[in-house]
C-alpha positions as CSV (number, residue, x, y, z in Angstrom):
1,X,12.8,10.6,19.8
2,X,9.4,10.8,21.5
3,X,8.5,13.9,19.4
4,X,9.3,12.0,16.2
5,X,7.1,9.1,17.3
6,X,4.2,11.5,18.1
7,X,4.6,13.2,14.7
8,X,4.6,9.8,12.9
9,X,1.5,8.6,14.7
10,X,-0.3,11.9,14.1
11,X,0.4,11.6,10.4
12,X,-0.9,8.0,10.4
13,X,-4.1,9.4,11.8
14,X,-4.2,12.7,9.9
15,X,-3.9,11.4,6.3
16,X,-6.6,8.7,6.5
17,X,-8.9,11.3,8.1
18,X,-8.0,13.7,5.3
19,X,-8.8,11.0,2.7
20,X,-12.2,10.2,4.2
21,X,-13.1,13.9,4.6
22,X,-12.3,14.4,0.9
23,X,-14.4,11.4,-0.1
24,X,-17.3,12.6,2.0
25,X,-17.1,16.1,0.5
26,X,-17.2,14.7,-3.0
27,X,-20.1,12.4,-2.1
28,X,-22.1,15.3,-0.7
29,X,-22.0,14.2,2.9
30,X,-21.6,17.7,4.3
31,X,-22.0,17.1,8.0
32,X,-19.7,14.1,8.2
33,X,-17.1,15.9,6.1
34,X,-17.2,18.9,8.4
35,X,-16.8,16.7,11.5
36,X,-13.8,15.0,9.8
37,X,-12.4,18.4,8.9
38,X,-12.4,19.5,12.6
39,X,-10.5,16.3,13.6
40,X,-8.2,16.8,10.7
41,X,-7.4,20.4,11.7
42,X,-6.6,19.4,15.3
43,X,-4.2,16.6,14.3
44,X,-2.6,18.8,11.7
45,X,-1.9,21.7,14.1
46,X,-0.4,19.4,16.7
47,X,1.9,17.6,14.3
48,X,3.1,20.7,12.5
49,X,3.5,22.6,15.8
50,X,6.0,20.0,17.0
51,X,7.9,20.0,13.6
52,X,8.0,23.9,13.6
53,X,9.1,24.1,17.2
54,X,12.6,22.8,16.2
55,X,13.4,23.1,12.5
56,X,16.9,21.7,13.1
57,X,15.5,18.3,14.1
58,X,15.6,16.4,10.9
59,X,14.2,13.2,12.6
60,X,11.0,15.1,13.2
61,X,10.8,16.2,9.6
62,X,11.5,12.7,8.4
63,X,8.9,11.3,10.7
64,X,6.4,13.8,9.3
65,X,7.1,12.8,5.7
66,X,7.2,9.0,6.4
67,X,4.0,9.2,8.4
68,X,2.3,11.1,5.6
69,X,3.3,8.6,2.9
70,X,2.3,5.6,5.0
71,X,-0.9,7.4,6.0
72,X,-1.9,7.8,2.3
73,X,-1.5,4.0,1.9
74,X,-3.6,3.3,5.0
75,X,-6.2,5.9,3.8
76,X,-6.6,4.1,0.5
77,X,-7.1,0.7,2.2
78,X,-9.7,2.2,4.5
79,X,-11.5,3.8,1.5
80,X,-11.5,0.6,-0.4
81,X,-12.9,-1.3,2.6
82,X,-15.7,1.3,3.2
83,X,-16.5,1.5,-0.5
84,X,-18.8,4.5,0.0
85,X,-21.2,5.3,-2.8
86,X,-22.3,3.6,-6.0
87,X,-20.8,2.3,-9.2
88,X,-22.3,1.9,-12.7
89,X,-21.1,-1.2,-14.5
90,X,-21.5,-1.7,-18.2
91,X,-20.9,-5.2,-19.7
92,X,-20.6,-6.0,-23.4
93,X,-20.8,-9.6,-24.6
94,X,-20.7,-11.2,-28.0
95,X,-24.0,-13.1,-27.5
96,X,-27.1,-12.8,-25.4
97,X,-26.7,-14.7,-22.1
98,X,-30.0,-15.0,-20.3
99,X,-28.4,-17.3,-17.6
100,X,-26.0,-14.5,-16.7
101,X,-28.8,-11.9,-16.5
102,X,-31.0,-14.2,-14.4
103,X,-28.1,-15.0,-12.0
104,X,-27.3,-11.3,-11.5
105,X,-30.9,-10.5,-10.8
106,X,-31.2,-13.6,-8.5
107,X,-28.5,-12.2,-6.2
108,X,-30.1,-8.7,-6.1
109,X,-28.5,-6.7,-9.0
110,X,-30.8,-4.5,-11.1
111,X,-29.7,-5.3,-14.6
112,X,-31.0,-3.7,-17.8
113,X,-30.2,-5.4,-21.1
114,X,-30.0,-4.1,-24.7
115,X,-28.9,-5.2,-28.1
116,X,-26.3,-2.8,-29.5
117,X,-24.4,-2.4,-32.7
118,X,-20.6,-2.6,-32.7
119,X,-18.1,-2.0,-35.5
120,X,-19.2,-3.1,-39.0
121,X,-22.8,-3.5,-37.8
122,X,-21.8,-6.4,-35.5
123,X,-24.5,-7.3,-32.9
124,X,-23.4,-7.1,-29.3
125,X,-25.4,-7.4,-26.0
126,X,-25.0,-4.9,-23.2
127,X,-25.9,-5.2,-19.6
128,X,-26.1,-2.1,-17.4
129,X,-26.2,-2.0,-13.6
130,X,-25.8,0.6,-10.9
131,X,-25.0,-1.0,-7.6
132,X,-23.3,-0.2,-4.2
133,X,-19.5,0.0,-4.6
134,X,-19.0,-2.7,-2.1
135,X,-20.7,-5.2,-4.5
136,X,-18.7,-4.2,-7.6
137,X,-16.2,-7.1,-7.3
138,X,-19.0,-9.6,-6.8
139,X,-20.8,-8.4,-10.0
140,X,-17.6,-8.6,-12.0
141,X,-16.8,-12.1,-10.6
142,X,-20.3,-13.4,-11.6
143,X,-20.0,-11.9,-15.1
144,X,-16.5,-13.3,-15.6
145,X,-17.6,-16.8,-14.6
146,X,-20.4,-16.8,-17.2
147,X,-18.6,-14.6,-19.9
148,X,-14.8,-14.7,-19.5
149,X,-14.2,-12.6,-22.6
150,X,-16.8,-9.9,-21.7
151,X,-15.8,-6.2,-21.9
152,X,-16.5,-4.7,-18.5
153,X,-16.2,-1.0,-17.6
154,X,-17.2,0.6,-14.3
155,X,-17.4,4.2,-13.2
156,X,-18.9,6.2,-10.4
157,X,-22.0,8.2,-11.2
158,X,-22.1,11.8,-9.9
159,X,-25.8,11.6,-9.3
160,X,-28.9,9.7,-10.4
161,X,-32.6,10.0,-10.1
162,X,-35.4,7.4,-10.1
163,X,-35.1,3.7,-10.8
164,X,-34.5,0.6,-8.6
165,X,-31.6,2.0,-6.6
166,X,-33.4,5.2,-5.6
167,X,-36.4,3.2,-4.3
168,X,-34.2,0.9,-2.3
169,X,-32.3,3.9,-0.8
170,X,-35.6,5.5,0.1
171,X,-36.8,2.3,1.8
172,X,-33.5,2.0,3.8
173,X,-33.8,5.6,4.9
174,X,-37.4,5.2,6.1
175,X,-36.4,2.0,7.9
176,X,-33.5,3.8,9.6
177,X,-35.7,6.8,10.6
178,X,-38.3,4.4,12.1
179,X,-35.7,2.5,14.1
180,X,-34.2,5.7,15.3
181,X,-37.6,7.0,16.4
182,X,-38.3,3.7,18.1
183,X,-35.0,3.8,20.0
184,X,-35.5,7.4,21.1
185,X,-39.0,6.6,22.4
186,X,-37.6,3.8,24.5
187,X,-35.1,6.2,26.1
188,X,-37.8,8.8,27.0
């Protein structure tokens, strides 16, 4: 029974680590992904070692499978909470809404606007924004409060160059490096 519990807990740890490692790999975070891979490997070997030590113990196998399934669920919750990366959001409205655009910019979103042509030469207005993933819901909520019938689509960009976001990222990185250098000079 203790072995089954160890296997179950190991899977609850293993699968979220696997999920995070995969996300970090996709996002190009090589060092963090490698560190997660090491942790993932250790947990995997321990859990599987216990299962393979007695293949007649069906409770161990069931614990492995149950822990794996619940681990996937936990991994998704963790990934949603961390919201690593960026999202590009495109909004199409029937009419120009300057109040909406002003509100989005007021709260820190970089928004580009354009008049576009829909079916049968119908005029539509499009808002484009690239933002941190953890702000996607906030953006959509603001748009929905101003334009309940707006068409909204979001997707994750694979990479981008230039613009408002890149400047903000560069400033954050420089600030981080300065604070890190300051902290290390205090230690010395």
